N, C-alpha and C positions, 0 to 999 in steps of 0.2 A: 585759403585766403580771401577774407570779405577785403582785407585793402591794408596797404604797407603806408605805415606815416613815415616821411621823410623828412629830414631838416637837420638834424644835429648831424655836427661834423667829427663829434667823437662819441664814445660810449655814453647810452643812456642809462643814469644810477638810479633813475627811481621814476614811477608812472601812479598818477592816485587818479580815480574817478570819484570825485567826492558824493555820498548819496542826494538823491532827486536832480543831480547837475547832468545836462549833456554834454558836460563839457570833459575833455579828459587832458589832464596835467601832466608835463615830462620836464627832467630837468637831465643834465648832462654834466661830463668831465667838460665838456666847449663852453661852461659859465653861462648856458642858454638855459631859461625854463620858457616850456612853451605850453602853450594853449589852444588842443586842437575841438574842433568840432565833431563830436561824437556822428552827427549824420553826413555830414559831406567828406568828411576823413581829412578837408582843408584845415591848415594852423589859423587858426583866428587871430594871435596874436604871440609876439615874442618878446624877449626881454634878454639883454645880457648883461649880467652882472661881475665885479671884481674878484669873485671866488668863484671855485669847482663847488658842485655841487656833491654832497655824499650820499643823501637820500628825500626821499619825500613820501609822505602818509596824507591819509585822511580822515578826520573822524568826524563824523557829521559833516558841518559846512566849514569845518576848519581844514585847513593845509597846514603840515609840520613838516618845514624845510632844513635837512642838516649841512651847514655852511661849514668854513674852518672859522672855529672857535665859538658859534653860534646857533642857536637855533631859532629859527623863525616862525611866528605863525599868523594866518592870515585867515580872516572869515569871509569866505566867498558870497555871503548873503548881505552883510551890513557893512565890507570893507575895512572893519578895524583888525588892527595888529598888535602885536608885539613881539620881544627877542628875548631871548634868555641867553644869557652868557653861557658857554662850554669851554672854560678854558683847558681844554686837551688835544689840540688841536682838530681835525675833522671828524666832523658828525658823520658817521656812519651808518647810525640804524636809530629809526625812533619807534617806541610804543605806547601806547594810551589807554587808559583803564579808569572809567571814572573821573576823579580828581589827581588820578598821579601821572604824571610825565615820565616816561626813561627815555635816556640816550645811550647809545654805543658809539664809544668813543674810535679814532683810528691808535689810540694810544695804549688800548686795552681796558681802559675806565670806564665806568657804569654812572652814569649821574642820573639822581630822581628830583623833580619836583613834585611839588604840594601845591594844589589851588588852595589859596586864602580863603576861609569863609567868608568875610567881609568884603574884601576887594576881588576876588574873582581871578586875582591874577598869579600864578604859579612862583613859587619861594622855593630855593635850594632844600632839600630835606636829606641828600646823603649824596655821597660819594664815594665809591667803592674802585680798588684794583683788582680784578679778578682774572685779567687774561695778560699773556706776552704780546699778545697782537689782536690788531682793530677786530672790532667788534661790531659784525656785520649782520647778524642777527638777534631778534630780539624778540620772545613771545611770553606771553601771560598767559598762567594757569590759572587752576582756581588757587587764592594763596599762594602761586609760585612764579618765578621768575627763571626761565631758561635764556643762557646767552649762547653762542656762537661766534668762533674767533676763528679769525686767521691763524693762529696757532693750532691749530687742528682739534680745537678743543669746544664740547660743549658740558655748559655747566650748569648743574642746580642750586640754585644759589639759595641757601639755609635762610638770608633774609627773605620774610615773607613778605609781598605786597602789603598785607593788612598792618603790618608793624607800622608802615609810614602812613597809615588814617590816621587821619587827627581825632585823638582822643583812642586811638587804638595802642 
């Protein structure tokens, strides 16, 4: 083991290393987000929120954080951000491909947003209820979406990602 990064007081629910960054981001049930220096292994900064974190992923310079009823996005290069309403309890998983953002929710719902071609701001595109438990894993394949849940199932959704592409 090269290093042990300590500081969270409850379960870590997401870690992310954005491309080109020397900072590792972590979130947890303790309602903290931490930024770690990859060279030293030291916590460079931390913040406490009023909600536990369900997940954390990165896509390019973007960090996507799943919280209670919302997905928050921050661009670490230019410090801009936005929030997307996710009215189905805790956001447990997030995946992104091209202009599509998909979130798996605590109540078994899967939410889809599409980036508007002019404003570049994601807009709601679909909401489907496929599971009886939290959607804790999502993966996008070629025109396929797979979801894994605490209901002990993996579902291959018949709706394809291309269905939600603008003009598709």
